[in-house]
C-alpha positions as CSV (number, residue, x, y, z in Angstrom):
1,M,127.5,91.5,90.4
2,A,123.7,91.3,90.9
3,I,123.8,93.6,94.1
4,R,125.7,96.3,92.2
5,L,122.9,96.2,89.4
6,L,120.3,96.5,92.1
7,A,121.9,99.5,93.5
8,R,122.1,101.1,90.1
9,S,118.3,100.3,89.6
10,I,117.5,101.9,92.8
11,E,119.5,105.0,91.8
12,N,118.0,105.2,88.3
13,Q,114.5,104.4,89.2
14,R,114.1,105.9,92.7
15,G,116.6,108.7,92.7
16,V,118.2,107.4,95.8
17,A,122.0,107.4,96.0
18,C,122.9,103.9,96.8
19,T,126.1,101.7,97.4
20,A,126.5,98.0,97.1
21,I,129.0,96.6,99.4
22,T,130.5,93.2,98.5
23,R,133.8,91.4,99.7
24,E,136.1,93.9,97.6
25,D,134.5,96.9,99.5
26,L,135.1,95.5,103.0
27,F,137.9,98.1,103.7
28,C,136.4,100.8,101.6
29,D,135.9,104.0,103.6
30,Q,134.2,105.9,100.4
31,I,130.7,105.2,101.5
32,Q,128.8,108.6,101.2
33,D,125.4,107.4,100.1
34,D,121.9,107.5,101.8
35,L,121.3,103.9,101.1
36,V,123.6,101.1,101.4
37,L,123.1,97.5,100.4
38,I,125.3,94.7,102.0
39,N,125.5,91.3,100.5
40,V,125.4,89.2,103.6
41,L,126.9,86.2,101.7
42,D,130.1,87.9,101.1
43,F,130.8,88.5,104.9
44,S,131.2,86.7,108.1
45,S,129.1,88.0,111.0
46,A,132.2,89.7,112.5
47,E,133.1,91.4,109.3
48,I,129.5,92.7,108.9
49,E,129.5,94.0,112.4
50,R,132.9,95.9,111.9
51,L,131.4,97.4,108.5
52,L,128.1,98.4,110.4
53,G,130.3,100.0,113.0
54,R,132.2,102.0,110.5
55,I,129.0,103.1,108.6
56,Q,127.3,103.9,112.0
57,E,130.3,106.2,113.2
58,K,130.8,108.0,109.7
59,M,127.2,108.2,108.7
60,P,124.8,107.5,111.2
61,M,121.8,108.8,109.3
62,C,122.5,106.2,106.6
63,R,120.2,103.4,105.8
64,V,121.4,99.8,105.4
65,I,119.7,97.0,103.8
66,L,121.1,93.7,104.6
67,V,120.6,91.5,101.2
68,N,120.5,87.8,100.5
69,A,120.0,86.7,104.0
70,D,119.1,83.2,104.4
71,R,116.0,82.3,106.5
72,G,118.0,79.9,108.5
73,D,120.7,82.5,109.4
74,N,120.8,83.9,112.9
75,I,121.5,87.6,112.3
76,F,119.1,89.0,114.9
77,F,122.3,90.5,116.6
78,L,122.6,92.8,113.6
79,L,119.3,94.6,114.5
80,N,121.2,96.3,117.2
81,W,122.7,98.7,114.7
82,P,120.4,101.7,114.4
83,V,121.6,102.0,110.7
84,V,120.1,98.7,109.7
85,K,116.7,99.4,108.3
86,G,115.9,96.2,106.4
87,V,116.4,92.8,105.7
88,I,115.9,90.9,102.3
89,Y,116.0,87.2,102.0
90,Q,117.5,85.4,99.2
91,Q,114.1,83.5,98.7
92,D,112.3,86.9,98.3
93,N,110.6,87.5,95.0
94,D,111.1,90.6,92.8
95,T,107.7,92.2,94.0
96,L,108.8,91.8,97.7
97,I,112.3,93.1,97.2
98,S,110.9,96.3,95.3
99,K,108.3,96.9,98.1
100,A,111.1,96.5,100.7
101,I,113.4,99.0,98.9
102,D,110.6,101.4,98.5
103,V,109.7,101.3,102.3
104,V,113.2,101.9,103.2
105,C,113.8,104.5,100.7
106,K,110.9,106.4,102.4
107,G,112.4,106.4,105.7
108,R,110.8,103.4,107.3
109,S,112.0,99.9,108.2
110,W,111.4,96.5,106.3
111,F,111.9,93.5,108.6
112,P,110.5,90.0,108.4
113,R,108.0,89.3,111.0
114,N,110.5,87.1,113.0
115,Y,112.8,89.9,113.3
116,M,109.9,92.1,114.4
117,D,109.0,89.6,117.1
118,Y,112.6,89.5,118.2
119,L,112.6,93.3,118.8
120,V,109.6,93.3,120.7
121,R,110.6,90.5,122.9
122,H,114.1,92.1,123.5
123,R,113.3,95.8,123.9
124,K,114.4,97.3,126.9
125,T,111.8,98.2,129.8
126,P,112.2,101.9,130.6
127,T,113.6,102.5,134.1
128,R,112.2,104.9,136.6
129,C,114.6,107.8,137.4
130,G,112.4,109.9,139.6
131,H,114.7,109.2,142.7
132,V,117.5,111.1,140.9
133,F,115.1,114.2,140.2
134,E,113.8,114.1,143.8
135,S,117.6,114.3,144.9
136,L,118.1,117.7,143.1
137,T,117.9,121.1,144.7
138,S,115.2,123.4,143.7
139,R,117.7,125.4,141.5
140,E,119.1,122.2,139.9
141,R,115.4,121.3,139.0
142,Q,114.8,124.9,137.6
143,M,117.8,124.6,135.5
144,L,117.0,121.2,134.2
145,D,113.5,122.3,133.2
146,H,115.0,125.0,131.3
147,V,117.6,122.6,129.5
148,V,114.6,120.1,128.6
149,R,112.5,123.4,127.3
150,G,115.5,124.6,125.3
151,I,116.0,127.8,127.1
152,A,119.5,129.2,127.6
153,I,120.5,128.8,131.1
154,T,122.6,131.8,130.8
155,K,119.5,133.9,130.8
156,L,118.2,132.7,134.0
157,P,118.1,135.0,136.9
158,M,120.4,134.3,139.6
159,P,119.0,134.0,142.9
160,F,120.3,136.4,145.6
161,A,122.9,134.9,147.8
C-alpha cells in the first residue's frame, strides 16, 4: 500500500507517470509509465529478474527504482539490467528517498556507494579489435567509415572493375 502512495505522490508532485509494482502485479503487462517502483520485499530474486526482463523488453527507456531493499541483501546482480536506475533501502529516511526520486526523475542514477563500488570493480575492460579492421580490404574500410559517419552507402561511387 505504501509504495502505491509513493507512486501517486511522485505523479502529483513531480508530474512523472509512475507505476508501483507489488505482488499482485507480477504478471501484469500493463506497465506504460516512465518510472516504475518495484517493492523488492514482495518478490523473490528470480521473480524480480523476470519482471525486469519484461520491462527491459517492452520499455527499454523506462526507469526502475528498487524500493525497500535491505542493506544486507545481495541484489548486486540486478544492476545488470539497464532499466534499473536506483535502489532505495528500507532504512532510508524521507529526505534521502525524496532526493533519490528527484535524481532518477531527472534521468540520472541513484545507487548506494557499495553498489557503485561493485559496478566499478566489475565493469568490462574494452577489447582491442584493431586486428579485425586491419584484415578489411580498402573498400570495406571505406564503407565502414561511411557507416560510422552516417553516410548512405548507396551514394558511394563504385570502383571500376
